[in-house]
N, C-alpha and C positions, 0 to 999 in steps of 0.2 A: 632284332629283337635280343640276341644275346647280350649287347653290350646294355640297351634299358635295362632288361632284365636283370643285370650286374649294377647298375647304379641305382636302380627302386631297391636294390637290399643293401649295396651300400647307406643309403639315404636313411632306408630305414631302422638301420642299426645307429647311425649316428643319432638319430631324432627321438631316443629312448631317456637321456638326461633333459631337463624343464629347466631351463634359466632364463625365460622369461626371451630370450633372443631366437627369430625367426628368419635364418641367412634368404631363403627365398622371398619373404614379408619387406625384407630390407634391401635386397634387388628391385622391388619395384620401389619402393620410396624412396630410391635413389635416383630417379628417374628425376625429381625435382630440381635437387641441386646440380643435377648434369646438364640439364636443360636451361637452366640460369647464366652455369659456366660459359656455354656455346654460344649465349646470347651476348653475354660481355664480350669475348672473343671476336665475335662477330661486330660487335657494335667499334671494336677500337679501330678494325681494319677499314678501308677504303677500298669501293670496286673502282678498277681500271676506266671500264666505259661506263660513262652517264646511261642510265635508264630513264623511262615513261616516270617512274614512280619520284626520279630526283625533281623531275620540273613540276610535279604536283604538293610535292612536297621538300621544296629549297632546304629547309634545317637541318634535313641528315645530312648533307654534303656528302652523299656518296657512300657512309657508314652501312653496316650489317652485309658485309662481302659474305662471301661462304669459307667456311673454315673447313683447311684440308687438315685431318690428321695427321698423314705422315706421307711422303712422296716412294711409291714404289719402284718407280725406277729409275732417277737417275740418283737418288740423294743416296751418299754413304756415310753421313754425320749421323752422330747418338743410335748408331746402328746397333750396340748392344742396350741401350734403353729401351728402344723400341722392343726388341727381343725378350724385355726383362715385364714391358708392359705386356705384351701377349701372354708370358709367362702366368701375371698377375689373371688374365682372361679365361686361361685354359678350363679353372675348373669349372666354372658357370657356363662354359661351352659344353663340355661333360655333363652340366647338368640339362641341357638342353634334350635328352636321348628321354628324359626321366618325366613320367608324365605328372609327377606331382609337382611340377613346376606349374602348373596351371593350378590356382586355387578354386578352379569349378571342373566340373564334366562338362566334355565336348561328345559331340556322334564321332565317330568311327571317320567318318565321310570329310571330317572339320581338321582330322591329323595334320595334314600338311599346311593346312592354311595358319593352323596355332604355332606349328614350328616357324614358318615362315613369321608368323607376329614376334615370337619369341626371339630368334636371331636378332632382328631388328632392334627391340628392347635390350637385349644385352651390349650390341652394337652401341645403343645409344647412350649405355649405363656406362659403359668402359670409354668411350669418347672423349671426356674430358682428359684423360693419360696422355692419351696422342696428342691431342691438339695442344694440350699445353706442353708437351716437349717441343712442336712444331711450329708454333706461334712465333713471329718475330718481336711481336712485346715482351722481353725477355723478363722484365719484370713482374708485370700484371699474371703471365704462363704460369712463372715461378711461386709468386704467392697463391693463385687460385690451386696448383698440382700442392702445395705442401699441406693445405688445407682441407682437400679432396683426399689427398691419400694418408693424410692422420686418419681423418672419418673410417675409413678402410680398414687400415692396422689396428684400431683401437677396438672396433666389433668384431674382426677375423678374430684377433686373439683372445678377447676375453669369451665369444662362444669354443674357441679351441680349449682354453685351459680350464674354464669353470667344467665344462664336460669333457674330459678324455675319453674315459672310457667308450668300453662297444662290446657288443656280443661276439662278434667273429675275432677280430685281432688283439681283443684283450685289454689291459692299459696302454694306456696313452694310444688309442685308433685313430682319435682325430686330429692326435699330433702328427703321427706316420701320414696321414694323407693329406693333412692341407698345410705342412712346414715349405714345401715348392713355390705357393703361393703368396704366405708370410714374408717369405725372403726375398718374393720380385719385389711385393710392395715397400720393405725397406728400402732396397737397393733405388727404387722409382724416387721414397722418399729422399734420400741419399743425395739423387741427378737433381732434383727441386732445389734443395739447399744450395748447391754449388751453382746452381743456374742464377739465383738471387744473390749469393756472394759475388757475381762474375757479373751479373747486372749494377749491380751497385760501384761497383767499380769502375764501369767503365761508363757511370752518369758519373760519376766524380773527377772524371778522366786520369784515372790511376792505370787507365789499362786502355788499350785500342783496339777499337772491335774489327773483328777478324775481315776482311773484305772477299765479298762473295764472286767466287770467281765459277767458270762452268767444268774446271779440270782441277784433279786433285793430285795432291805429290807421289801418290804411288802411280798414278797414271802417268808423268812426265818421267819418272823414273824409268818404266817400262820400255817409253819410246826411246830413251836413252840405250837402254842395251840395245834396243834394235838397230840402234843407226853405229853402235862401239864395235868393233870387229870381236868376235869370239876369241878367246885367250885359248892358246892349244895346249898351256900345260892348266887345265881345270881342275877344281879340288872333285878328288873320290867321293862319290857319296857313298853314304853312312849303309848298313845293311836297311835301319829304318825308312830311308828317305829311300831307298833303292826298292823294296820289298811291300812298305806299308804306305807310306804317305813322304811326298817330297814339299819341303815347306816353299811357298813364292812369297817373297816380302812383297811384290808387287802388283798384286791381287789382293782386294776384298771385296767378299761378299756383299752383296745389299740386303738392307734392312729386311726386305720381304723374304729371304733365304733362311737369316738367322731367326724372326720369329718363327719361323714356321720349324726351324731344328729341334727350335727350344719348346713350342709349342706340343711335338710331337713327341719330345723326349718326356714331358712330364705328362703329357698323355697315355703315355704308354708305363709310365709309372702307376697311374691311378687306376687302368685297365688291368692291369699285373695283381695288383690287390685286390682289384674287382673280382677278377679269375680265380684267386686262389682261394677269398671268401668263400666262392659260391661252389668255387668244386668240393670246400671243406661241407658243407650241405650237403650236395648234393650225395657225397659219398657217406656220409653220416645217415642220410635216409635211405639208402642200398642196405645199410648196416641194418637197419630198421626192421624194414620188410624182408630181410635173409634171417633176421632172428625172429620173427613171425613166421614166417614159411616153414621154419623147422621146427616151431611150437605147433604147429597145422600138423607137418606129416609127424612127430614123436608120440602129440596127442591122435590122430585117427586111425594108428597105425596102417600107413599106406604101403604102396607095396614095394618092395628094396630097387625096385628100380629110380622111383623116385628118392627115396634114400639115400641114395648113391649118388644123385645131383650135389648133393646138397653140399658136399666138399669141393666139388667143382666152383662151386657158385661161389663159397668162398672164398678160394683160391683163384676166379676171376675176381673179386673185388677188393682183394690186397693187391693181387697185381697191378690193377689197372689204378687205383689211388696212387700207390709207387711211382708210377709210370707219368702219370700225369701230374705229380709235385717235379717230378726230377725234368721232364721235358718242358713244365714252365719256366725254369733258371735258362734254358736252352734255346726256347722260343724268345725268351726277352730280350737276350745277350744277340741273338741274329736280325731284330727289328732293329736294337741300338745300332748295328753293325750297318744294316741298310743304312739308315737315317743318316751314318755318318760318311756312307759310300757313298749317298747320293751328293752329298754335297762338293766331293772330290770330282764327282761325273762332271756335276755344273760346270765347276772348274775347267776339267779337260774339254769340255765340247765347245764352251765359250773360246778358250785359246785356240783349237785348232779351226772354231770360224773367224777365227781372228787374222787368222796365216790364208784364208780363203780356202782350207779343208773341207770337203761335204761328201766327204766320199763315204764315213762313219751313218749317214743320213741316208734312206731310201729316196729314191729319184721321185718320188711321185711328191715329195717333202721338200725337193732344191730352190720352188717358187713357192712360200706359203701366201694363204689370204691373210691381207692387212688387218681385215676384221677378226678373225681369226686369231692371228697372233696377240694382237691388243689383249681380247678380251681370255686368250690362255692367261695372259697376267695375272687379271684378277679369278680366274677358275681355280691358278696350280697350287697357291698357300690349302684351300680348305679339300681339297681332292689330297694333296700328298699328306694332310692329317687323319683323311679318310680312310687313305689305301694303307699308311702304316697303322693304324688302329685296326682293320678288318685282316690288313692283313697277319698282323700278331696272331689273332686266335684260328684264321685257318694254318698257318704254319704250324701252331700250336699242336693244330689237330694232325696234322701231318707226321708230327716229330712222334706223339703219341700211339700214331696208327705203326710205326715203326718198332719204336720202342716194345710193343705189345708181341711184335713180330719176332725182334730179339730174342725175347725171354721167351717164350712159348719155343721158339727154333732152338736155341742154345743153351739157356739157363736153367731152364725149368730141366731138360732132360738129363744133364751133369748132376743137380742136385737129386734125382729119381734114380738115379742109376742106370740112366737111359742113354749113357756115352755112347756108347757102340754102335747099336742101334742109328742113333742120331748122324754117329762122322759115317754111318754105312749109307745115310740117306743122302746126307750131305756129297760126300765123294760121289754118289749117283749124278745128282744134279750136275756139280762141278766138271764131271768127267763128258755130260753131257754137250753141255756148254763150251767146254775146249775142246770137244769133237767138232761141234759147228762153227768157231770160231778159225781151229787149224784147216777146218777145210776152205774157209772164205780166204785165208792169206797162201793155201795150195794151189790155188787158181791162179793167183796173183806173181806166184813164184814161178809157176809155170809159162804163164805169160813173159813174163822177165826174160826165161832162158831160151827160152824155144821158138816164142812168137815176135818179139821185136828185133829187128835189125839192128847191126852193131851200132856200136857208134861212131860217128863222124868226123870227132876229132876227140883223142885222145885228155882232151882239160872239160869236157861236158861231163856233167854229173850224173846226167840221165841219156838212156836210148832215145832213139827220134820215134816219134810215135806213125811209126812204119813197120807192117806188117810183115813176117817172114813165113815162110813154110803154110801158108795158103791153106792147102789143103789137109793138112793135118790138126790146124785151128778151126777149120770148119767139123772135125769130125769131133775136138774136143768140145766144141760149143753145142754141140747134138747131145752129145752124152750126159753134160751135163746141166743139159734142158731142163731134164725130169729132176734132177736132184733140187735145184735150184727153185721149183715151183715147192717143194717138202718143204723144201728151208725158210720158203719166204713168209710161209704162214708165221712161222716163228718168231718171224724178224717183224710182221708187220703187227702182232701184239706187243713186241716187245719196244717197237716205235710208241705204238699207243701209249702202253704204260709210261714208258720217258718221258713222252709230251705234255703228261697227266700230272707227274709227280713234280717236272723243271717248271710248268705253267703256276701251277699251286706254290710251289716254291718262293715264284718269284713276284709273287699276284702284289706286293707291295712297292715293289721295285717301277717306279712311274717312269725311270728313265730307260728301260730296257722293254721292248714290246714281247708280249707272250704271243703273237700270233702268226702264222705264217706267212712269208715271204710274198708279197704281192697282197697281202692281208694288213696290212698297217694301219691305215685307214679306219678299219675298224676298232680299233683301240682307242676309245677315248682318251682315256687316260696318256699314253703316249705322244697321241697328236697335241694334247694339250702341252707336253712336257717339249717339245720341238717347235711349239707356237712361242712357249715363252722363254725359250734361250734365242729363237729368231728376231725377236723386238728387243731383247739384251744387248745381243751382237749390235742391230742398229742403231742404238740410242745412247749406249755406254761404250763403242768402239776407244780404246784410247790413242789411237793415230788421227782418226777423227774428232776427238773431241779437242786434242790437243791443236790439230789444224784449223778447229773453230775459234778456240781458245787465242791463236793468233791474230788472227781475221780480226777478231773485235779487240785487241790489245793495237794494232797496228793501227785502226780505224780510231780506235780514242786517241792515241797519241798524235796522230796526226790530226785530227780535229782541233788536240789543243795546242799544239803547236804552229798552227797554224798564224800568219799575224794578219791576214786579211779574213777571216773565215767568220767573225763579227759582219765583215760588210755584205758579202755572199750568203748570209745567212738574214740578212735583215730584209722588210720588203722594199720595191723598190718606192724610190721618192723622187719626185721629177728635180728638186731643187739640188739633193745632195749627189744627184747621178753623173753628172761631171767631174766632179771629186771624187767620189769612189772609184769611176774608173784611172782616173791618176794615179790615184792609191795603190792599184790594183795593176797597172802600169810599173811602177816606180818597183814594186815587189818583183815583178817577173823580169824585170832589167836586170834589180841587183841579184836574183839567182840563175838568171841566165844571161851573163854578158853579153854571148856570143850571137845572142839577138839583135844588138845594137847596130851591129854590121850589119843587117836586115831591113833596116827603117826605109822609109822612102825618101829622107832628103841626104841621109849616108849614102842609099847607092848612088844618087844623082851625084852629089859630093865629089866620090870616086870616078865617074866615071868622066867628069871635067875636070880630074888631075893631070890628065897627058897634055890637056892645052893651054890650061894657066897655072902659075903658081899665084895660090891668094891665100892669105890668112887662114883659110875653111878648109883648103886642102892640112893644110898642117893639123889641124882639128881631126880632119878625118885621120894623119897619120897617130896621132895621139893616141886616138879612141878606138885602132886597132892592137896597139902596144899592149894599152891596158885590157884588153876582152882578152887577148892571148896571155899575157899576164895572170888576169884574174880566173881565168879558166885551164891555165894550169896548176896553180893553186888549188883551186877546187876537185883538180881530179886527184890531186894527191891526197887529199881530206877526206874524201866523200867518193872513194873510188866504187865501194857496193852499194851507193843509191844514185839512183836514176836522176836527171836533173826536174827539177819541179818545175815544168814548165803548165801554167795555167792559163796562158793565153797565147794565142797561136800567132805565128810571123804575119800573118795576114792581117788578122786583128789588130796586132800592135801599129803595123802599116798606116 
């Protein structure tokens, strides 16, 4: 509700200038060219499998295949292009929270259905940006993408620069809000122009098209580093790498993660502006009510108690306004840091899974459900964006409460000359907390000195877990029992407060659960994160992908290098059956000359060599010499590859 009210207020302030263009109406009308572009791209593609409609309508030739907007699992190409495509979508995604998106009124019970229809419409309107980037028909996708992006850039820039002013942010309000969307559209236009130029060069044979492979270069380098011995004299890490972020050149974030981060940052920027404008309006309204109340008190001659409350209300309104504005900056920086930290956690968790380490994951998630993991890929991006935006508002409110507490507990007493009483109260609180902590530490120290046995070896770091002075320990345990009951009440309250603060502070961290141990499955956001990283681990593990690429490459290489592969793949024909077998026999004996000695007539000739000295025996001896020489030559040249035995000795004989 808060985001929707903020968006409605932003939209209402942006629509004061009438320039003849309504972005909501243009969004609805964009469905027509979007459907046409998707239809053209679908017509160009052919289906891999024939359907019933192909037999009824043979002139289609298997066309009108499914158009894929982007590969959210294994594709790592055009990652930043897809990211800026998500950036272009961000303004319309936030527009879905506003009821002004629908040109007619709907009953309250139908709002969920309206939001679903609006989400499908926004997805279809922006579908050409993604489809033109991912289509294999480079020229057609580039031309259609240029036309569509030019249309959006023209309308958006015209609407932004003809009516830039607003009531809340003042001059250039619409430019401040819309510049991320315009920048994303301009980047997409440049990308489509680059695709057009590259497609023309490939068509003119001035440039070769890159072959499609299962593996990327960074994955190959990652596997090479695993096979290479670690250097004993490695370069020391810098302060930034050891404390903040260590760059890994052999890891690339998929387009889904980059797009989610970009749209989260743009959404944070927009929501921060909406928060700032709405808070200004709210505090201005509080000031009006305060003036009205002050006027009523002075005009009606109310009591002194009510008149004394007016300065306190003025002070609270002033402190609240300044605290809210100051914490807006810290909450925004905190949310941006969380968004970047989630990227670092994604890389860290995936690399741990690649190593086979699952200790950072609760035991219940060690064997994830396959359907849940695949569904988590679809849920993650939307949930991460929603968690980021709502987390900003919640963290902002927590920061606001802490700021009020700090001002009333520390700043105002010093300004009003009550520093001594403030220090006295703070000293009492700190002394109480210090005594409680000291008694907890005292119990540990007493146990360490008197109630544990001595070290078994001087090299041990701590004493063994074995009791000493048992009678004294029982008395110690008895007398501290009553004090620990009293102290447990304060610790229980502190535990609850710490849980609330930490839980609300980390509500936007989808990579970390906010539930207690054993109840992690109740955290739907964390379950989505675990399912997503497991799905990426199973589909994009560099070692597994390298192995699959080697299998595919070796299979294609053997298939192309085989001299008789065409014979083995030909359908059996009775006329050429004997000729095909002879060619296969010839190739097998040529590659494996040791099989010559195992043929039937040569075995018979070698057995008769002892009884008679005939010309055939001389042939057998020559054959044996030739086989041994050929075998020795092949052993030197092909020592690493096994003999290509296609026909068994029994079949040859």
